[in-house]
C-alpha positions as CSV (number, residue, x, y, z in Angstrom):
1,M,-12.1,105.3,26.0
2,L,-11.6,108.5,24.0
3,L,-12.0,108.5,20.3
4,T,-8.3,109.4,20.0
5,D,-7.2,106.5,22.3
6,G,-7.0,104.0,19.5
7,L,-9.3,101.7,17.5
8,P,-12.8,101.2,19.0
9,N,-12.9,97.7,17.4
10,D,-10.4,95.0,16.4
11,T,-10.6,92.4,13.7
12,E,-12.2,89.9,16.1
13,S,-14.9,92.4,16.9
14,L,-15.9,92.5,13.2
15,R,-16.7,88.8,13.3
16,V,-19.7,89.6,15.5
17,Y,-21.2,91.3,12.4
18,E,-19.7,89.2,9.6
19,S,-18.3,85.8,10.6
20,G,-16.5,85.2,7.3
21,V,-14.7,88.6,7.1
22,L,-11.3,87.2,8.1
23,D,-11.5,84.6,5.4
24,V,-12.4,87.2,2.8
25,S,-9.6,89.4,4.0
26,N,-7.1,86.5,3.6
27,M,-8.5,85.4,0.2
28,E,-8.5,88.9,-1.3
29,G,-5.4,90.2,0.4
30,I,-7.1,93.2,2.0
31,D,-5.6,94.3,5.3
32,L,-8.5,94.7,7.8
33,V,-6.4,96.7,10.3
34,V,-5.8,99.3,7.6
35,K,-9.6,99.5,7.0
36,L,-10.2,99.8,10.7
37,H,-7.9,102.8,10.8
38,L,-9.4,104.3,7.7
39,A,-13.0,104.0,9.0
40,L,-11.9,105.6,12.3
41,E,-10.4,108.6,10.4
42,E,-13.6,109.0,8.4
43,I,-16.0,108.8,11.4
44,S,-13.7,111.2,13.3
45,E,-13.9,113.7,10.5
46,D,-17.7,113.3,10.5
47,I,-17.9,113.8,14.2
48,L,-15.8,116.9,14.1
49,D,-18.1,118.3,11.4
50,I,-21.1,117.6,13.7
51,L,-19.4,119.3,16.6
52,L,-18.4,122.3,14.5
53,S,-22.0,122.6,13.3
54,H,-23.1,122.9,17.0
55,S,-20.4,125.5,17.9
56,T,-20.7,129.2,17.9
57,D,-18.1,131.2,16.0
58,M,-16.3,131.9,19.2
59,V,-16.1,128.2,20.2
60,A,-15.4,126.9,16.7
61,M,-11.7,127.9,16.8
62,L,-11.2,126.0,20.0
63,R,-13.0,123.0,18.6
64,R,-10.8,123.0,15.6
65,T,-7.8,123.0,17.9
66,K,-9.2,120.2,20.1
67,G,-10.4,118.2,17.2
68,V,-12.1,115.1,18.7
69,S,-9.6,114.6,21.5
70,D,-12.4,115.0,24.1
71,V,-14.9,112.7,22.5
72,V,-15.9,109.5,24.4
73,V,-16.6,106.3,22.4
74,S,-20.1,105.2,23.2
75,P,-21.5,101.8,22.4
76,Q,-23.4,103.4,19.5
77,M,-20.2,104.9,18.1
78,K,-18.4,101.6,18.5
79,R,-21.1,99.9,16.4
80,W,-20.9,102.7,13.8
81,H,-17.2,102.2,13.5
82,A,-17.5,98.5,13.0
83,L,-20.2,98.7,10.4
84,H,-18.5,101.5,8.5
85,T,-15.3,99.4,8.5
86,L,-17.2,96.6,6.9
87,E,-18.6,99.0,4.4
88,V,-15.2,100.3,3.5
89,F,-13.8,96.7,3.4
90,Y,-16.4,95.3,1.0
91,R,-16.3,98.4,-1.2
92,D,-12.6,97.8,-1.6
93,A,-13.2,94.0,-2.2
94,F,-15.7,94.9,-5.0
95,N,-13.4,97.4,-6.6
96,N,-10.7,94.7,-6.7
97,Q,-12.8,91.9,-8.1
98,L,-16.0,93.5,-9.4
99,N,-17.8,90.7,-7.6
100,D,-21.5,91.4,-7.3
101,R,-21.7,89.6,-4.0
102,Y,-19.1,92.1,-2.6
103,Q,-21.1,95.0,-4.0
104,L,-24.2,93.8,-2.3
105,K,-22.3,93.5,1.0
106,A,-20.9,97.0,0.6
107,L,-24.4,98.4,0.0
108,E,-25.8,96.5,2.9
109,Y,-23.2,97.8,5.3
110,Q,-23.5,101.3,3.9
111,E,-27.1,101.3,5.0
112,L,-26.4,99.8,8.4
113,A,-23.6,102.3,9.0
114,R,-25.9,105.2,8.1
115,A,-28.4,103.9,10.7
116,A,-25.7,103.5,13.3
117,R,-24.5,107.0,12.6
118,L,-28.0,108.3,13.1
119,H,-28.4,106.4,16.4
120,T,-25.0,107.8,17.6
121,V,-26.1,111.4,16.9
122,R,-29.5,110.8,18.5
123,F,-28.0,109.3,21.6
124,G,-25.5,112.2,21.7
125,I,-21.8,112.6,21.3
126,G,-20.2,112.5,24.8
127,L,-17.5,115.0,25.7
128,V,-15.2,115.2,28.7
129,N,-14.0,118.6,30.1
130,N,-10.5,117.4,30.8
131,P,-9.5,114.5,28.6
132,I,-7.0,112.0,30.1
133,P,-5.6,109.9,27.2
134,R,-5.1,106.2,27.3
135,A,-1.8,105.1,29.0
136,E,1.0,103.5,27.0
137,V,2.4,100.1,27.9
138,P,4.3,100.7,31.2
139,Q,8.0,100.1,31.9
140,V,8.3,97.0,34.0
141,T,11.5,95.9,35.8
142,F,12.0,93.3,38.5
143,T,13.3,93.3,42.0
144,F,13.8,90.6,44.7
145,G,10.5,89.1,45.7
146,S,8.3,86.1,45.0
147,P,10.0,82.7,45.3
148,S,8.3,81.3,42.3
149,P,8.5,82.3,38.6
150,A,5.3,83.8,37.2
151,S,3.8,85.7,34.3
152,Y,2.3,89.0,35.5
153,Y,-0.5,90.6,33.4
154,I,-0.3,94.4,33.9
155,Q,-2.1,97.5,32.9
156,V,-1.8,101.1,34.0
157,S,-4.0,104.2,33.7
158,W,-3.5,107.9,34.2
159,V,-5.3,109.8,36.9
160,S,-5.9,113.5,37.2
161,A,-5.9,115.6,40.4
162,A,-9.7,115.5,40.4
163,G,-9.7,111.7,40.3
164,Q,-10.6,111.3,36.6
165,E,-9.1,108.1,35.2
166,G,-8.2,107.5,31.6
167,A,-8.4,104.2,29.7
168,P,-6.0,101.5,30.8
169,S,-3.0,100.6,28.7
170,I,-3.0,97.5,26.4
171,L,-2.8,94.4,28.5
172,M,0.7,92.9,28.4
173,A,2.3,89.9,30.1
174,F,5.7,90.3,31.8
175,D,7.6,87.2,32.8
176,G,9.4,87.1,36.2
177,A,12.0,84.5,37.2
178,A,12.2,82.9,40.7
179,N,12.7,85.5,43.5
180,E,11.5,88.4,41.3
181,V,8.5,90.7,41.6
182,P,7.5,93.5,39.1
183,V,8.3,97.2,39.6
184,V,5.9,99.2,37.4
185,Q,6.3,102.7,36.1
186,A,3.9,104.6,33.7
187,V,5.7,106.4,30.9
188,N,5.1,109.6,28.9
189,P,2.5,111.3,31.2
190,P,-0.1,113.4,29.4
191,A,-1.0,117.0,30.4
192,G,-3.4,116.9,33.3
193,A,-2.2,113.6,34.8
194,T,-0.9,113.8,38.3
195,G,-0.5,110.0,39.0
196,F,-1.3,106.5,37.7
197,N,-3.0,103.3,38.8
198,V,-1.6,99.8,38.5
199,Y,-3.8,96.8,37.7
200,A,-2.3,93.3,37.8
201,S,-3.1,89.6,37.9
202,L,-1.4,86.2,37.3
203,T,-4.0,85.5,34.5
204,P,-5.4,87.6,31.6
205,T,-8.6,88.0,33.5
206,G,-9.2,89.1,37.0
207,L,-7.0,92.2,36.9
208,A,-7.3,94.3,40.0
209,L,-6.1,97.6,41.4
210,Q,-2.8,97.1,43.3
211,N,-2.1,100.6,44.7
212,S,-4.2,102.1,47.5
213,S,-3.7,105.6,46.1
214,P,-2.4,106.9,42.7
215,V,1.3,106.6,42.2
216,V,2.8,110.0,41.6
217,V,4.0,110.9,38.0
218,G,7.6,109.7,37.7
219,G,7.3,107.3,40.6
220,S,7.1,103.5,40.5
221,F,5.1,100.8,42.2
222,T,6.3,97.4,43.4
223,L,3.8,94.6,43.5
224,N,3.1,92.6,46.6
225,Q,5.7,89.9,47.1
226,S,3.0,87.3,47.8
227,G,1.4,88.1,44.4
228,P,-1.2,90.5,43.0
229,V,-4.0,91.4,45.4
230,T,-7.7,91.3,44.5
231,G,-9.8,94.4,44.3
232,I,-11.3,96.9,41.8
233,A,-11.1,95.9,38.1
234,P,-9.8,98.4,35.5
235,G,-12.4,100.7,34.0
236,T,-12.9,101.7,30.4
237,G,-11.9,105.4,30.7
238,Q,-13.7,108.6,31.5
239,P,-17.5,108.9,31.4
240,P,-18.9,112.0,29.4
241,D,-19.3,115.2,31.3
242,S,-21.8,116.5,28.6
243,Y,-23.4,115.5,25.4
244,V,-23.9,117.2,22.1
245,T,-27.2,116.1,20.6
246,G,-30.1,117.8,18.7
247,G,-28.3,121.1,18.5
248,S,-27.7,121.4,22.2
249,N,-25.1,120.6,24.8
250,F,-26.6,118.9,27.8
251,N,-24.7,118.5,31.1
252,R,-24.8,115.1,32.8
253,G,-27.1,114.7,35.8
């Protein structure tokens, strides 16, 4: 996914690092989602500063216009975001309560976040040449089809003329009555998108590509009357075309 596609982590992801964070959030009345967004803003600003420091004067203006819209979230960056969120969260908790335990937690995660930032920079900040943003939740209607009622789990993703595929939309369930089958249409196409893919399943897992070729922008796709087919699973978005690391920009491969 791209850094501008949304939050790299959710509240459940934070429990991997701090099992009691949701309990502290409820006890202290601190909104973790707000802290996730704040941490994303702060690391995005940091990443933009890094990219600007690696830009020539001629490229810097373009970089300021792009911002971080072409930055790919790596596993290292995802970890950085999680740890920085916990740093921000416990810093706020300490400021609210002046509890030494919260202060120690804030300092611990500050050091862990610094190390995660360093690993991110050493690994490299991945960039794509033609960013395809994450798709929004699609418009789904129903037409005559399957004899049995069912819940359809559906995602869509935008595709460029060169075959680059953006991150899939948030997984949503759509309930169909008896004798109905979903008709899926992606909405608000971004610049550079020429079509979209449809992924579906009757369960939250096992989603698979339903269309044999990308559906044209503005078009719609009707699922198979006998139910979703099996096939390729949805991806996570575009891989980087290049990396910024150590003062240089290295092309893939």
